[in-house]
C-alpha positions as CSV (number, residue, x, y, z in Angstrom):
1,M,-0.1,0.0,0.2
2,R,3.0,2.5,0.7
3,I,4.2,2.1,-2.9
4,I,0.7,3.0,-4.0
5,E,0.5,6.0,-1.6
6,E,3.8,7.4,-2.7
7,L,3.1,7.0,-6.6
8,V,-0.3,8.8,-6.0
9,K,1.3,11.6,-4.0
10,T,3.9,12.0,-6.9
11,L,1.2,11.8,-9.7
12,L,-1.4,14.0,-8.3
13,G,0.8,16.6,-6.3
14,C,-0.7,19.0,-3.7
15,D,-3.5,20.6,-5.9
16,F,-6.5,21.1,-3.2
17,D,-9.1,20.3,-5.9
18,H,-8.2,16.8,-7.3
19,G,-4.6,16.3,-6.0
20,Y,-3.3,14.3,-2.9
21,P,-5.1,16.6,-0.5
22,H,-8.7,15.6,-2.0
23,V,-7.6,11.8,-1.8
24,K,-6.9,12.2,1.9
25,R,-10.3,14.0,2.3
26,V,-12.2,11.0,0.5
27,L,-10.3,8.6,3.0
28,K,-11.7,10.4,5.8
29,W,-15.2,10.7,4.3
30,A,-15.2,6.9,3.4
31,E,-14.2,6.2,7.1
32,R,-17.2,8.2,8.3
33,I,-19.3,6.5,6.1
34,V,-18.2,3.0,7.0
35,L,-18.6,3.8,10.6
36,E,-21.9,5.6,10.6
37,E,-23.4,2.8,8.4
38,N,-21.9,0.1,10.3
39,L,-20.4,-1.6,7.1
40,N,-18.3,-4.5,6.5
41,V,-15.8,-3.4,3.9
42,D,-12.6,-4.9,2.5
43,Q,-10.3,-2.1,4.0
44,E,-7.7,-2.7,1.5
45,L,-9.8,-2.8,-1.6
46,L,-11.7,0.6,-0.5
47,K,-8.3,2.2,0.3
48,T,-6.5,1.1,-2.9
49,A,-9.6,2.3,-5.0
50,I,-9.7,5.6,-3.3
51,L,-5.9,6.2,-3.7
52,L,-6.3,5.5,-7.5
53,H,-9.5,6.9,-8.2
54,D,-8.5,10.3,-9.8
55,V,-4.7,9.3,-11.0
56,G,-6.1,9.4,-14.6
57,R,-6.5,13.1,-14.4
58,I,-3.0,13.5,-15.3
59,I,-3.7,11.9,-18.8
60,G,-7.1,13.7,-19.2
61,E,-10.8,12.9,-19.6
62,P,-12.9,10.6,-19.0
63,H,-10.4,10.4,-15.9
64,A,-12.5,7.4,-14.4
65,Y,-11.5,5.3,-17.5
66,Y,-7.9,6.4,-17.7
67,S,-7.6,5.8,-13.7
68,S,-9.0,2.3,-14.1
69,L,-6.3,1.7,-16.7
70,V,-3.4,3.0,-14.6
71,A,-4.8,1.1,-11.7
72,E,-5.2,-2.3,-13.6
73,E,-1.6,-2.0,-15.0
74,L,-0.1,-1.1,-11.5
75,L,-2.0,-3.5,-9.5
76,K,-1.0,-6.4,-12.0
77,E,2.7,-5.6,-11.5
78,L,2.2,-5.8,-7.8
79,N,0.9,-9.3,-8.6
80,L,-2.8,-8.8,-7.0
81,E,-5.5,-11.2,-7.4
82,P,-7.4,-10.5,-10.6
83,S,-10.7,-10.5,-8.7
84,F,-9.5,-7.7,-6.3
85,I,-8.1,-5.8,-9.4
86,G,-11.5,-6.1,-11.0
87,K,-13.3,-4.8,-8.0
88,V,-11.0,-1.7,-7.8
89,I,-11.5,-1.1,-11.5
90,N,-15.3,-1.3,-11.1
91,A,-15.1,1.2,-7.9
92,I,-12.9,3.7,-9.8
93,Q,-15.2,3.5,-13.0
94,Y,-18.3,3.8,-10.8
95,H,-17.1,6.7,-8.7
96,S,-17.5,9.1,-11.7
97,F,-20.8,10.9,-11.9
98,S,-20.6,11.2,-15.7
99,Y,-18.8,8.1,-16.6
100,S,-20.9,5.9,-14.9
101,R,-23.9,7.0,-16.6
102,E,-22.6,7.3,-20.0
103,H,-21.0,3.6,-19.9
104,A,-23.8,2.1,-17.6
105,V,-21.3,1.0,-15.1
106,K,-23.1,-0.5,-12.0
107,P,-21.5,-0.8,-8.6
108,G,-19.9,-4.2,-8.0
109,S,-19.3,-4.1,-4.4
110,V,-20.2,-1.8,-1.1
111,E,-16.7,-0.3,-1.7
112,A,-17.7,1.1,-5.0
113,L,-20.6,2.7,-3.3
114,V,-18.5,4.2,-0.4
115,L,-16.0,5.6,-2.7
116,S,-18.7,7.1,-5.1
117,D,-20.3,8.7,-1.9
118,A,-17.2,9.8,-0.1
119,D,-15.8,11.5,-3.5
120,K,-19.2,13.3,-3.9
121,L,-19.1,14.6,-0.3
122,D,-15.9,16.3,-0.9
123,A,-17.5,18.2,-3.9
124,L,-19.9,19.9,-1.1
125,G,-19.7,22.5,1.6
126,V,-16.6,25.0,1.9
127,V,-14.2,22.6,0.5
128,G,-16.3,21.7,-2.5
129,F,-17.2,25.3,-3.1
130,I,-13.4,26.1,-3.3
131,R,-12.8,23.2,-5.4
132,V,-15.3,24.1,-8.0
133,F,-13.7,27.6,-8.4
134,L,-10.3,26.1,-8.6
135,Y,-11.2,23.7,-11.2
136,S,-13.2,26.2,-13.2
137,C,-10.1,28.6,-13.0
138,R,-7.6,26.0,-14.2
139,H,-10.1,25.0,-17.1
140,K,-10.9,28.5,-18.1
141,R,-14.6,28.2,-17.4
142,T,-16.5,31.6,-17.3
143,F,-18.1,32.8,-14.1
144,E,-21.6,31.9,-15.6
145,E,-20.3,28.4,-16.7
146,T,-19.3,27.8,-13.2
147,L,-22.6,28.9,-11.7
148,K,-24.3,26.6,-14.1
149,H,-22.1,23.8,-12.8
150,F,-23.4,24.3,-9.2
151,D,-27.0,23.8,-10.6
152,E,-26.4,21.1,-13.1
153,K,-24.3,19.0,-10.8
154,I,-23.2,20.0,-7.4
155,F,-26.7,20.9,-6.0
156,R,-27.8,17.2,-7.4
157,L,-25.3,15.1,-5.6
158,N,-27.6,14.4,-2.8
159,N,-29.8,12.5,-5.1
160,E,-26.9,10.3,-6.1
161,M,-25.9,9.2,-2.7
162,A,-26.2,5.4,-1.8
163,F,-26.0,5.8,1.9
164,Q,-28.4,7.4,4.4
165,Y,-25.5,9.1,6.3
166,S,-24.1,10.3,3.0
167,R,-27.5,11.7,2.0
168,L,-27.9,13.7,5.3
169,K,-24.3,15.1,5.2
170,A,-25.0,16.0,1.6
171,S,-27.9,17.8,2.3
172,Q,-26.2,19.7,5.1
173,L,-23.3,20.4,3.1
174,A,-25.4,21.6,0.0
175,E,-27.1,24.0,2.1
176,E,-23.7,25.4,3.3
177,T,-22.6,25.6,-0.4
178,R,-25.7,27.3,-1.3
179,S,-25.2,29.9,1.3
180,L,-21.7,30.6,0.2
181,L,-23.0,30.8,-3.4
182,N,-25.5,33.4,-2.4
183,K,-23.2,35.5,-0.5
184,L,-20.8,35.5,-3.5
185,L,-23.8,36.5,-5.9
186,E,-24.6,39.4,-3.5
187,E,-21.1,40.6,-3.7
188,S,-20.7,40.2,-7.4
């Protein structure tokens, strides 16, 4: 696991929005979900999928697809079981809001559901608000396009959650996000 962690730190760097700090936050959210929902999960599988879920961003979009390719090759090199690798790939592909819909990816494990919820929770609240603007600046989105992203994706994440705890937290965090956005609009 240490090898994977070090590789991910190197590949993703320290960017707040999708770098290693994001991965660490997703790990924390996943721990909370597992605890609050009293889930029986394969911790190694969950941590591996979380660590690798965004590594494909260094290649481009669709990042879930590229992340799954990188994960597959890396995990094969580490001589991990094919069934384990398959579950990691599924979790990585399923976590993406858009990729899982476009390619009809269904969750193959509870770990896939946990990763998906944890990743989405990191898109909400103060952290999520900051992440949206960092990503938008990096990708040269206009202010109007960024506002549209909140309505089209961010404020709909609550409906995408698999677990009750995730839905509750998403609802609370979405209120924080909306409050921040309203304050920003007042000042703009």
